N, C-alpha and C positions, 0 to 999 in steps of 0.2 A: 792566618786566613783560615786554616782548617778548624781552629777553635771557634771561630766565627760561624762557619757553616755548620759546624756539629751542633752548636747551640741554636742556630736559626732553625734547623730541622729537627730538633729534639723536643721532647715535651717539657715545658707547656708552651715554648715559643712557637712551635709549628702551628698552634691554632691560630695565633695572631699573624704568623707568616702567611697562611693561606688567605686569611681576610685581607691582608695588606695588599696582595697580588690582585685580588678583586678591586680594592680601592683604587690601586694605580690603574688598572684596566678602565675603571669606570672614568677617571679623570682624563685619561687619554681620549675616550670617546667624547667627553665634553669639549675637549680642545678641538677635536676634529668637527664638532657641531652634530654629532650623530646622537648626543644625549643632553639633557636638561639638568642642570644642578637641583632644580626643584622637583624633579621626577617622583620623588617618595614622599612629598609633603602631604599629600591627600591620604597617604595609607598609615602613616607612623606619626603619633603625637609624642614629641620629645619634652613637652612641658612637665609632665609628671616625673620625669627624672631630672629635672633642673637643667635641661639642655635646650630649652626653647629660645626662640629669637633669632635662630639662623636656620638655614635649610637643613633637613635631616641628613643630607649627604655630607655637609660640612661638619656637623656635630659627630656623624658616625666615623668620618675619616680621621678626625683628631683623636677621638676615643681609640680606635684601632692602632693608629701610629703610635700614640703614646703607651698603649698597653704593649704593643710590640717592643717598643725600646726598653720599658721597664722589664718584661719578661726576659728579653736577651740578657739585660745586664745582670739580672738575678741569676739567669742559668749559668752564665760564665762564672760569676763569683762563687756559685755553689760547686761547679766543676772544679774549680781551682781549690776548694777546701778539702777535696779528697775523700769525701764521705761516700758510704756505700750502704746497701741494705735498706732495711725499713725506714731508718731515720732520712735518707737520702730521698726516698720517694715521697715521705710526707713533707719534706720541705720543698719539693717541687710543686706540690699542690699549694703549699702556702705561698710560693712565688707567683702561682697563677693568681690566686685570691688577692695578693697584695697588688700585683700589676693591674687587675681590674679596678680595684679601689682607687689607687693612685691615679690612674688614667682617667677615671670618672671625675675626681676631684680636680685635677688640673683642667680638664676639659671643660667642666662647670665653670671655672675661674675664667677660662679664655673666651667663652661664648658670649660673656656678659659685655665686653667691650666690642667684640665683632657684631653684636646684635645691632649696633648703630649703623652699621654698613647695609643691613638688610631691613628696611622699614616693613611694619607690620601691614600696613594697608597701602595698596597702589594708589598713585594718584587718580584724579578724576578721568574717566573715559567719556567717549562722545555718547555712549549708550546711556550713560548717568543723567544726560540733560533731557532725555525724552520724558514728556509729562510736565516739564518746568515751562515757566513762562520766561519771556524774553522781552527786550526793549529794541525796537527797530532802530537802526543806526543809519540807514540809507533813506533816500527821498521817496523810494518806491520798493515794493516787492512784488515780483511776477514769477513766471515759470522759468525765467533765465537769470534773473538778478536779484540781489538782496542780501544785507548783512544785519545781524542782530547780536546784542550783547546779552549774555546770560550768566548768571551767579551760581557757581558750583556750591555743593554742600559745605565745603570747608571755607567759604568766604571768598574764594578768588572768582575772578570774572574772566570771561573768554569771548572773543569776538568770533562768530560762526557764520557760516554760509547758510541762507535760508531760502526757500522757493515756496510759492503757493500755487495750487492747482486752479484756484478760482479767480475771481476778478475783485475780491475784497479790497477795500482801500486800507492799506498798510503802509503809512507814512512815518517819517522820521519821528521818533519819541512815543509811538504807539506800542501797545502791548500785544504780544502775540503768544500763542501756545504751540510749543515743539511737540508733535505728536508722532513723528517717525523720522528715521534716518535713512539716507539713500547712500549705499556703501559705494556704488559705482560713481556716482557724482560727487560724493563727499559733501553733501549738503543736508539740512534738516528742512523737513516739510513743516510749514507753519500756518496757523489759522489765527483769525482775530480773537483776542480774548478781553472779556468784559470784566474788570475787577470787581464791578457790583455784584457778579454772579459767584464770586468765590466765597463759598460758605465755610472755608477752613478756619478763618480768623474769627 
């Protein structure tokens, strides 16, 4: 136990030990609901290091934990070798460098399969439907009632609640334009839409 503590508190492992304590504290905050695993994604780009595809916190946690383990193992082996003086200090620096390279290589290999658990793009949200046309699926649409079917950008369809503020005729099968979303009522405001006026096609 004394050998373990001495190696964990000595150079170069102490650098990883300090970072590992921060990582453990962060994940405890995540478990308590006080932090978000995606907190650092907007600030750090891990793609350049080949660690993209997972949240920055996951990649960094793996890198630090693997670096700590490699550095600890190297420090223990180095201490048992009984070296001293300049060769000992040079080898400690070499252990640090080797631990970093090995941790990066293993982390890079691990994030590839883990990336499948973290899709790059979120699914369609209600705000994505604003400005899109829909097909009315109820016999009428007024200020209190109505449903419509709308196609998302990925080809999937959704049935949404719609309302209109005027008295336009919106019957089953007619086309409407979703122009706003009411968060409180959880419905879209819809207006009649004439396909003949669509100049996009």
